[in-house]
Backbone as a ProteinNet text record, in pm:
[ID]
protein_1_A
[PRIMARY]
MSLSLGWLQQLKREWTIPEVIAERCVHSHCEVASCTRCVDACPHEAWLLDDASLKIDTARCDGCGLCVAACTESALVGHTPAVKVTPVINRRQFLRKALTFSAEQSMAAPVALPPIPLIPTFSVENCNGCDACVQLCPHQALQLAKHEDGQALAYQIQAERCTGCGICVDVCERDAVTVRQMERMDSAEILLEIPLEQARCKACGSHFHYPADGNTVRQYCQICAHTNHHRQLFQVY
[TERTIARY]
12775	12706.5	12610.2	12497.8	12354.3	12306.4	12400.4	12363	12394.6	12513.5	12543.8	12468.5	12371	12294.8	12136.3	12131.9	12026.9	12026	12130.6	12188	12202.7	12224	12198.5	12098.5	12023.6	11867	11786.7	11848.3	11798.4	11786.2	11954	12000.5	11940.8	11884.4	11831.8	11717.3	11625.6	11485.4	11446.1	11601.1	11572.2	11579.7	11696.2	11736.6	11668.4	11574.7	11495.7	11354.5	11324.8	11203.3	11180	11062.3	11048.3	11047.5	11134.7	11115.9	10984.2	10919.3	10793.2	10893.5	10887.4	10943	10792.5	10786.1	10615.1	10570	10732.2	10690.2	10577.1	10600.2	10594.6	10469	10406	10277.4	10123.3	10078.4	9936.4	9859.8	9888.4	9787.5	9884.8	9973.3	10035.8	9995.5	9942.2	9889	9761.6	9671.1	9521.3	9490.9	9404.1	9337.8	9248.1	9168.6	9061.1	9152.2	9248	9285.4	9288.3	9223.7	9173.7	9270.3	9370.5	9466.8	9501.7	9534.3	9543.2	9662.9	9732.4	9795.3	9894.7	9980.2	10106.1	9985.1	9933.2	9804	9742.5	9693.3	9652.9	9742.8	9857.2	10003.7	10029.5	10028.6	10114.8	10043.5	10118.9	10038.7	10019.9	10090.6	10160.5	10043.3	9953.2	9891.7	9965.8	10085	10186.5	10131.1	10103.7	10091.8	9937.1	9892.5	9833.3	9768	9674.5	9663.5	9472.7	9545	9431.7	9405.4	9303.4	9285.7	9415.5	9469.3	9592	9754.2	9751.8	9890.5	9870.7	10015.8	9991.9	10146.7	10133.9	10215.3	10265.9	10365.3	10407.3	10464.2	10378.3	10453.1	10536.2	10647	10794.4	10794.5	10699.4	10709.2	10668.2	10533.3	10507.5	10572.7	10689.1	10713.5	10841	10776.2	10953.3	11037	10993.1	11077.5	11047	10942.8	10912.3	10947.1	10860.3	10865.5	10785.1	10617.1	10557	10469	10519.7	10442.4	10489.4	10593.9	10705.4	10677.5	10694.1	10615.7	10493.9	10389.6	10223.9	10235.2	10369.7	10306	10344	10237.6	10312.1	10357.2	10348.1	10435	10589.3	10579.5	10760.4	10799.7	10656.4	10663.1	10727.9	10757.2	10799	10951.7	11047.5	11206	11199.5	11230.5	11317.2	11427.8	11497.7	11628.8	11655.8	11790.2	11841.6	11942.7	11920.1	12034.1	12211.5	12312.5	12448.4	12461.9	12471.9	12521.6	12446.5	12449.6	12374.1	12454	12321.2	12359.2	12339.6	12495.9	12502.1	12548.6	12560.5	12628	12796	12823.9	12959.7	13057.7	12989	13000.3	13007.1	13105.1	13127.1	13036.9	13053.8	13039.7	13072.7	13211	13358.4	13275	13281	13303.2	13199.5	13029.9	12938.8	12954.6	12998.1	12969.1	13090.4	13197.4	13310.1	13204.6	13157.6	13091.3	12949.2	12941.3	12765.8	12836.3	12939.6	12995.1	12993.6	13033.6	13055.3	12940.2	12832.9	12702.7	12629.6	12618	12564.7	12426.5	12346.1	12196.8	12153.8	12192.5	12136.4	12133.4	12177	12121.9	12022.4	11966.2	11860.4	11708.1	11753.1	11635.4	11562.5	11379.5	11319.7	11350.5	11262.6	11309.9	11190.9	11196.6	11075.5	10915.4	10921.4	10764.8	10799.3	10738.5	10737.9	10584.3	10630.7	10447.9	10424.3	10349.4	10241.6	10310.3	10290.6	10318.4	10218.8	10065.2	9952.2	9954.9	9978.3	9943.3	9789.5	9819.8	9742.3	9649.7	9527.3	9442.6	9355.8	9368.7	9270.9	9127.9	9006.2	8892.4	8817.5	8775.5	8643.6	8500.4	8443.4	8265.8	8224.7	8209.1	8167.5	8062.2	7965.5	7860.3	7867	7930.2	7935.7	8038.2	8122.9	8229.7	8211.5	8187.7	8185.5	8350.2	8411.4	8513.3	8549.5	8585.3	8665.3	8763.8	8901.1	9009	9056.5	8967.5	9029.8	9118	9142.5	9200.2	9341.5	9349.6	9398.6	9535.4	9496.6	9581.3	9635.6	9588.9	9637.5	9706.9	9700.4	9732.2	9925.9	10005.4	10111.4	10240.3	10139.8	10266.7	10228.2	10149.3	10061.3	10029.3	9964.7	9905.9	9776.6	9714.3	9639.9	9677.7	9662.8	9690	9580	9579.9	9492.5	9578.5	9564.3	9578.8	9496.3	9561.2	9542.2	9552.7	9462.3	9487.6	9615.3	9679	9767.6	9694.5	9553.3	9497.1	9457.8	9494.7	9454.3	9379	9309	9104.2	9233.7	9102.9	9086.2	9074.1	9153.9	9106.1	9098.3	9149.6	9113.3	9180.7	9127.8	9211.3	9267.9	9369.5	9483.4	9556.4	9548.3	9573.6	9714.6	9777	9944.8	9960.1	9899.9	9888.1	10000.7	10103.3	10272.4	10298.9	10218.7	10278.8	10223.9	10047.5	9993	10039.7	10051.3	10071.5	9973	9881.7	9682.7	9712.3	9764.9	9760.3	9628.5	9535.3	9360.4	9345.7	9434.6	9397.4	9282.1	9310.5	9193.2	9051.3	9057.4	8931.7	8848.7	8951.9	8911.3	8894.9	8910.9	8893.9	8774.3	8747	8589	8483.4	8454.7	8287.5	8198.3	8196.9	8097.4	8100.2	8155.2	8270.2	8277.4	8369.5	8337.8	8469.3	8600.9	8736.2	8737.2	8743.6	8794.2	8969.5	9025.9	9165.3	9179.6	9151.9	9134.6	9232.5	9238.3	9369.4	9320.9	9467.4	9412.9	9375.4	9434.1	9448.8	9297.8	9205.4	9064.2	9004.6	9026.9	8963.4	8950.5	8860.4	8874	8923.6	8985.6	9061.7	8970.2	8837.6	8744.2	8723.6	8743.6	8709.5	8839.8	8969.8	9067.4	9044.8	9039	9036.2	9164.7	9293.7	9360.1	9323.1	9228.5	9185.7	9041.2	9023.2	8885.4	8900.4	8832.2	8764.3	8678.5	8692.2	8666.3	8597.1	8409	8360.7	8368.8	8424.4	8451.8	8266.9	8242.5	8109.4	8119.2	8001.8	8008.6	7898.3	7922.8	7822.8	7673.8	7575.2	7430.4	7460.9	7446.7	7437.9	7546	7682.3	7766.2	7876.8	7861.4	7944.6	8055.9	8150.5	8235.2	8244.4	8388.7	8359.6	8467.9	8392.7	8428.5	8417.8	8462.1	8488.1	8423.4	8382.1	8321.7	8379.7	8353.9	8347.2	8292.5	8292.6	8201.9	8109.7	8038.2	8003.7	7910.8	7826	7761.6	7653.2	7599.1	7440.8	7405.3	7430.3	7376.1	7479.5	7379.5	7452.7	7483.4	7582.7	7563.9	7552.6	7458.7	7447.3	7545	7558	7605.1	7750.1	7808.2	7946.5	7931.6	8037.8	8038.1	7929.9	7987.3	7937.3	7780.1	7725.5	7620.4	7526.6	7569.4	7469	7440.1	7539.5	7502.3	7442.7	7407.8	7366	7247.7	7191.4	7073.8	7107	7133.6	7206.8	7165	6988.7	6957.2	6987.2	7055.6	7086.2	7217.8	7253.5	7300.4	7484.7	7524	7617.6	7665.9	7789.4	7824.6	8021.1	8054.9	8189.1	8281.1	8383.3	8474.8	8574	8671.8	8764.8	8839.6
8592.6	8526.7	8531.8	8512.7	8562	8707.4	8757.5	8938	8953	8885	8914.8	8861.2	8735.9	8681.9	8811.6	8814.5	8934.3	9057.8	9089.9	9239.1	9195.1	9076.2	9086.5	9032.8	8979.7	8988.9	9090.7	9171.6	9310.6	9384.1	9387.7	9484.2	9404.5	9300.2	9215.8	9241	9235	9283.4	9391.1	9562.2	9678.3	9689.5	9605.6	9609	9590	9464	9412.7	9420.6	9547.1	9627.6	9730.9	9724.2	9777.3	9930.9	10023.6	10158.5	10220.9	10291.8	10384.9	10488.4	10511.1	10621.9	10704.4	10797.6	10863.3	10912.9	10983.5	11057.7	10941.7	10780.1	10727.6	10692.3	10639.1	10631.1	10675.4	10598.4	10686.8	10762.3	10733.5	10811.2	10940.4	10972.1	11105.9	11131.7	11119.4	11169.7	11232.5	11105.5	11091.6	11091	11185.7	11151.2	11025.6	11051.4	10949.4	10811.4	10747.8	10670.6	10562.3	10450.6	10348.8	10179.9	10251.1	10102.6	10064.2	9919.9	9896	9759.7	9774.9	9630.5	9611.4	9670.2	9676.9	9565.5	9633.9	9592.3	9460.6	9445.3	9321.7	9178.2	9202.9	9117.9	9112.2	9192.4	9117.2	9003.9	8903.4	8826.7	8822.3	8915.3	8930.9	9106.1	9152.8	9267.9	9411.8	9409.6	9466.3	9609	9623.5	9795.2	9807.8	9924.5	10015.4	10105.2	10114.4	10232.1	10309.4	10425.3	10532.4	10639.9	10703.6	10852.8	10952.6	10910.5	10995.1	11011.6	10866.6	10798	10621.1	10624.3	10483.2	10456.2	10347.6	10323.2	10171.3	10099.4	9998.8	9942.8	9858.6	9803.9	9727	9764.3	9692.7	9510	9544	9441.5	9325.8	9372	9238.7	9208.1	9325	9310.8	9152	9062.7	9019.8	9000.1	9090.8	9141.4	9041.7	8996.3	8848.1	8975.2	9053.1	9163.1	9083.9	9106.9	9051	9207.4	9245.2	9380.8	9467	9443.8	9503.2	9470.1	9357.3	9281.5	9345.5	9376.3	9397.2	9524.7	9605.1	9762.2	9773.5	9835.9	9902.7	9996.8	10119	10225.3	10169.1	10069.9	10071.1	10136.9	10143.9	10297.1	10195.6	10125.4	10010.3	9959.3	9986.5	9889.8	9827.6	9710.4	9594.3	9558	9581.2	9547.8	9404.6	9362.2	9260.1	9226.3	9191.4	9167.5	9145.7	9216.6	9173.8	9085	8977.2	8897.8	8768.7	8639.1	8564.5	8584.2	8566.4	8607.6	8443.4	8393	8258.1	8309.4	8218	8209.1	8270.6	8214.7	8231.1	8347.1	8446.8	8605.2	8692.8	8754.8	8840.6	9006.8	9098.3	9214.1	9288.1	9282	9355.6	9342.3	9145.7	9108.7	9098.1	9163	9204.8	9299.6	9418.8	9555.3	9556	9480	9525.8	9429.3	9335.2	9288.4	9358.8	9426.2	9514.8	9655.1	9689.9	9818.3	9822.3	9657.9	9684.6	9634.3	9617.2	9606.2	9734	9723	9878.8	9887.7	9985.1	9998.3	10027.5	10073	10106.1	10015.1	9915.7	9740.3	9734	9689.8	9722.7	9775.8	9941.4	9972.7	9892.6	9917.9	9910.4	9969.5	9943.1	10030.8	10131.3	10226.3	10348.3	10338	10234.7	10200.4	10049.8	9996.5	9880.1	9776	9802.7	9734.3	9598.7	9611.8	9469.1	9385.9	9225.2	9139.8	9107.1	9136.3	9135.7	9288.7	9346.9	9467.9	9552.3	9609.1	9715.7	9829.3	9851.4	9978.5	10075.2	10205.9	10262.2	10258.7	10266.4	10252.1	10343.4	10399.3	10504.8	10471.8	10490.7	10499.1	10662.2	10668.7	10772.5	10849.1	10738.5	10811.4	10862.3	10815.8	10851.8	11010.3	11004.3	11085.7	11256.3	11375.8	11463.4	11531.4	11499.9	11571	11665.2	11623.7	11735.6	11678.9	11596.4	11603.4	11546.1	11505.3	11490	11376.5	11305.6	11130	11139.8	11281.2	11299.3	11407.5	11485.5	11579.3	11491.6	11400.4	11284.7	11167.2	11128.1	11009.6	11060.1	10964.3	10979.7	10916.4	10869.7	10829.3	10876.2	10972	10997.8	10940	10806.5	10705.4	10780.5	10857.4	10940.6	11099.3	11130.9	11233.9	11303.4	11450.9	11523.3	11614.7	11539.5	11588.2	11727.8	11862.3	11999.3	12002.3	12101.5	12163.7	12276.5	12358.9	12455.9	12580.6	12639.9	12709	12714.5	12522.4	12516	12429.4	12452.7	12362.2	12227.4	12164.1	12028.4	11924.9	11811.9	11753.5	11635.7	11534.5	11393.9	11343.1	11272.9	11212.2	11073.8	11055.7	11007.9	10875.5	10731.6	10666.8	10588.2	10583.6	10516.8	10416.3	10331.2	10164.3	10118.2	10133.7	10098.3	10158.9	10234.9	10352.5	10318.9	10240	10241.5	10100.6	10150.2	10023.8	9993.1	10003.5	9961.7	10065.6	10167.8	10230	10256.5	10264.6	10280.9	10405.4	10529.9	10659.2	10712.2	10690.7	10748.7	10693.5	10561.7	10484.4	10601.7	10607.8	10650.5	10826.2	10847.4	11056.4	11042.7	10955.9	10963.4	10954.7	11071.3	11083.8	11000.9	10963.1	10904	10799.5	10721.4	10589.7	10582.7	10680	10633.5	10598.7	10579.6	10548.2	10349.9	10243.2	10173.5	10109.1	10061.7	10016.1	9786.1	9768.5	9616.8	9552.3	9445.6	9394.2	9328.6	9365	9374.3	9269.2	9151.5	9016.7	8960.3	9027.4	9022.6	9080.3	9192.8	9290.4	9237.5	9236.9	9235.5	9362.7	9309.4	9419.8	9537.9	9570.3	9618.8	9720.3	9694	9744.5	9859.3	9828	9860.8	10057.9	10148.4	10271.8	10338.8	10428	10457.1	10637.6	10694.8	10803.1	10813.2	10917	10930.7	11098	11106.3	11260.3	11314.4	11436.7	11525.5	11624.2	11660.2	11830.8	11945.1	12036.3	12167	12214.7	12296.6	12336.7	12490.5	12573.7	12681	12650.4	12638.8	12654.2	12732.3	12697.1	12798.5	12865	12819.5	12925.9	12974.4	12954.3	13035.6	13079.3	13063.1	13136	13011	12927.7	12910.4	12768.9	12773.9	12634.5	12534.6	12379.2	12299.5	12213.5	12079	11965.2	11871.5	11789.6	11627.8	11517.9	11379.5	11323	11269.8	11286.6	11296.7	11143.6	11105.2	10994.4	11032.9	11088.2	11087.7	11096	11085.7	11090.8	11219.8	11249.7	11378.1	11498.4	11591.2	11722.6	11782	11843.5	11897.8	12006.2	12113.7	12258.2	12329	12219.6	12295.6	12246.6	12282.8	12195.1	12167.3	12078.2	11993.8	12043.7	12166.2	12249.1	12264.8	12348.3	12404.4	12246.9	12179.1	12054.5	11951.2	12025.7	11932.5	12071.5	12173.1	12333.4	12348.9	12481.8	12533.5	12641.2	12610.1	12674.8	12809	12827.4	12980.9	13051.6	12997.4	13131.4	13198	13332.6	13398.5	13407.2	13337.9	13296.6	13126.7	13136.8	12998.4	13012.3	12925.9	12884.1	12926.6	12950.1	12999.6	12900.7	12825.6	12735.6	12758.2
13021.3	12899.4	12838.9	12987.9	12957	12933.5	13004.7	12939.8	12861.6	12794	12642.3	12543.7	12557.7	12490.7	12511.5	12608.4	12571.8	12508.5	12559.6	12494.4	12356.9	12267.4	12139.7	12061.8	12181.2	12148.7	12115.5	12206.2	12176.4	12065.3	12013.5	11968.1	11797.5	11801.7	11689.8	11635.2	11799.4	11742.8	11668.3	11745.4	11685.1	11543.1	11530.7	11387.3	11304.9	11330.6	11243.2	11282.2	11287.5	11350.5	11210	11122.4	10943.5	11053.4	10940.9	10925.5	10865.1	10923.9	10836.1	10750.8	10625.6	10551.5	10516.8	10593.3	10615.2	10473.3	10388.2	10273.8	10208.7	10164.8	10119.2	10106.2	10242	10282.9	10263.5	10201.6	10068.7	10194.6	10375.2	10468.8	10439.5	10369.5	10424.2	10283.3	10196.6	10067.8	10062.9	10168.6	10196.7	10295.3	10347.7	10487.8	10493.7	10357.1	10397.3	10333.1	10304.8	10226.2	10298.3	10277.2	10350.9	10311.1	10264	10326.7	10415.9	10464.2	10586.8	10568.2	10463.6	10416.1	10509.4	10592.3	10660.9	10758.3	10847.5	10935.5	10927.9	10863.1	10764.3	10766.7	10756.1	10661.8	10786.2	10928.9	11045.1	11167.5	11165.1	11213.6	11360.5	11406.5	11549.5	11610.1	11505.9	11533.2	11586	11500.8	11592.5	11504.5	11413.6	11355.8	11434.4	11442.7	11508.5	11398.5	11357.7	11291.9	11356.6	11309.3	11367.7	11266.8	11336.7	11220.5	11260	11371.1	11405.6	11336.4	11367.2	11290.3	11289.4	11213.5	11197.1	11289.8	11401	11499.4	11484.4	11561.2	11581.7	11689.9	11758	11911.7	11874.4	11896.4	11878	11990.2	12124.3	12204	12060.4	11977	11932.5	11829.5	11734.9	11636.7	11634.9	11559.8	11564	11438.5	11330.1	11269.1	11090.6	11103.5	10977	10835.8	10868	10713.3	10638.6	10694	10586.3	10555.8	10660.1	10663.2	10501.8	10531.7	10430.6	10275.4	10269.8	10129.5	10128.3	10192.1	10169.2	10111	10164.4	10111.3	9953.6	9907.5	9764.2	9771.9	9812.2	9807.2	9866.8	9874.3	9948.9	10089.9	10140.5	10299.9	10407.2	10421.6	10489.2	10459.9	10518	10478.5	10613.9	10566.4	10670.4	10639.1	10755	10795.9	10810.9	10731.8	10752.1	10836.6	10966.2	11048	10958.9	11032.4	10919.6	11006.4	11070.7	11086.5	11175.4	11152.3	11232.5	11409.1	11468.9	11610.4	11617.2	11743.4	11772.2	11909.1	12014.1	12112.1	12137.1	11981.4	11972.4	11978.1	11920.8	11922.7	12022.9	12013.5	12122.5	12076	12129	12133.4	12027.7	12054.5	11970.3	11809.4	11807.9	11650.6	11603.8	11675.9	11641.3	11550.4	11637.2	11617.1	11479.3	11457.7	11400.8	11244.8	11205.6	11103	11064.4	11226.7	11167.5	11051.4	11131.4	11021.9	10923.5	10857.4	10730.7	10612.3	10686.6	10659.2	10590.9	10467.3	10419.2	10415.5	10479	10548.5	10394.7	10314	10134.7	10114	10099.2	10069.7	10104.1	10242.8	10270.9	10232.4	10190.6	10130.5	10009.5	10074.9	9918.9	9777.1	9710.6	9575.8	9624.4	9580.7	9604.6	9569.8	9478.6	9429.2	9377.5	9447	9414.4	9285.8	9251.9	9097.1	9112	9161.6	9167.4	9072.7	9079.9	9014.7	8858.8	8908.1	8849.1	8767.7	8644.7	8615.7	8659.6	8738.7	8763.2	8642.9	8658.1	8583.5	8662.4	8655.4	8664.5	8631.5	8625.6	8533.5	8580.6	8478.4	8500.8	8433.2	8540	8523.6	8454	8294.9	8295.4	8317.8	8342.5	8361.4	8491.6	8550.1	8735.3	8772.3	8703.4	8706.6	8674.6	8741.2	8726.2	8713.3	8657.1	8624.8	8711.7	8861.8	8972.1	8927	8929.3	8917.2	9021.2	9141.2	9302.5	9303.1	9179.5	9160.2	9075.4	8981	8895.3	8992.3	9097.5	9192.5	9260.4	9343.7	9414.3	9407.3	9269.5	9271.9	9235.7	9353.8	9396.2	9286.3	9168.6	9054	8913.7	8908.3	8770.1	8703.9	8745	8658.4	8588.1	8660.5	8623.5	8610.1	8464.7	8420.8	8354.7	8353.6	8251.3	8188.4	8032.7	7913.3	7925	7827.4	7829.3	7628.5	7658.1	7501.4	7533.9	7391.2	7400.4	7484.1	7519	7560.7	7693.6	7757	7888.6	7909.9	7809.9	7869.4	7846.1	7972.9	7999.4	7836.2	7788.9	7665.7	7744	7748.3	7855.9	7977.7	8027.8	8142.5	8074.5	8073.2	8039	8151.6	8137.7	8225.5	8156.6	8262.5	8253.6	8304	8301	8355.3	8403.3	8372.3	8391.3	8537	8561.3	8681.1	8804.8	8781.3	8907.6	8974.8	9091.5	9220.9	9280.2	9254.4	9304.6	9496.5	9497.6	9601.2	9659.6	9578	9572.5	9631	9644.1	9671.1	9560.8	9463.4	9332.2	9369.1	9423.5	9450.1	9608.8	9691.9	9813.7	9805.3	9695.7	9716.3	9608.6	9552.4	9464.2	9523.1	9532.8	9613.7	9480.4	9419.8	9292.7	9252.9	9335.8	9296.5	9155.7	9128.2	8960.8	8910.6	8974.6	8967.5	9041.7	8999.7	9022.5	8985.9	9074.7	9030.1	9006.1	8843.1	8851.3	8794.8	8770.3	8742.2	8581.9	8525.4	8333.5	8280.9	8374.2	8277.3	8328	8391.8	8401.8	8344.8	8249.9	8169.5	8004.4	7933.5	7796.5	7716.3	7617.9	7532	7561.1	7508.9	7529.5	7625.5	7714.8	7855.1	7878.6	7826.2	7850.9	7849.4	7845.1	7823.8	7843.8	7800.2	7822.3	7810.9	7750.9	7715.4	7732.6	7839.6	7847.6	7752	7691.2	7624.7	7742.9	7745.1	7836.7	7739.8	7800.3	7691.9	7832.1	7749.3	7831.8	7857.7	7963.3	7903.2	8019.6	8055	8129.1	8224.8	8393	8449	8427.5	8395.9	8342.8	8496.3	8609.8	8753.9	8780.5	8747.7	8865.1	8715.7	8620.9	8475.5	8506.3	8586.1	8601.5	8518.8	8429.7	8309.1	8442.4	8327.7	8439	8285.3	8294.2	8255.3	8259.7	8173.1	8251.7	8129	8183.5	8059	7928.2	7826	7713.9	7719.4	7753.7	7741.1	7594.9	7543.5	7454.9	7485.6	7646	7628.4	7681.7	7755.6	7887.8	7854.5	7810.8	7809.8	7976.7	8031.2	8175.3	8170.8	8262.2	8209.4	8396.2	8475.6	8610.5	8654.7	8681	8759.3	8857.3	8928.3	9030.5	9132.4	9155.3	9284.9	9250.3	9199.3	9188	9090.8	9090.3	9032.5	9171.5	9312.3	9462.1	9515.8	9485.7	9575.2	9522.8	9576.2	9515.6	9443.6	9301	9210.5	9178.3	9285.7	9252.5	9326.1	9408.1	9479.7	9474.6	9519.4	9461.3	9491.6	9627.1	9668	9615.6	9582	9533.1	9531.3	9537	9594.2	9462.7	9509.1	9342.7	9416	9271.7	9252.7	9161.6
[MASK]
+++++++++++++++++++++++++++++++++++++++++++++++++++++++++++++++++++++++++++++++++++++++++++++++++++++++++++++++++++++++++++++++++++++++++++++++++++++++++++++++++++++++++++++++++++++++++++++++++++++++++++++++++++++++++++++++++++++++++++++

């Protein structure tokens, strides 16, 4: 009997260990992502995150599911045991009931929206219009609206799509993007569209855009503005 109980306990442990869906994890979308929600939520320090990978120490994990609830991207899927393991159940009964359990019922939704709505906000003074946040947002909460001729028109914010993953904040080199709770903001602070100005770089001749803050006219693109624009070698993009 003790052998059977040991087998059942091991099977229960393996079943309740969270599964990682790599394509949903923010670290799969952005190498500089700073998200550590699963690591911080685990009371047993079972999650190991380094520059190379995200791993779980199965010997420490007890299947509590706190990491699953903490992940804003539903990148962790927690399983619920099919039956309650008790000393009176045998292996054949356990497997018969387990086969009737639908794994799909335990799958989390692709995106878990936060209980308190979040919204990305821009500092137009700091933003240089590089579009990194727009290109890497996995939920299209940030979008680039364009004219019919393909010229950039505005940054548009779809707040209802924001999960608070923080990728936009992590990739912005100028700290121009933040993610805030809407309930803590005044209505005047909530901007759903950031108009963009079109310009041609005085140094390299490339077309670029930047937020129309109404104060500063920018003559150099984001590349030439941080390099010696008097050189004859320029980055092409």
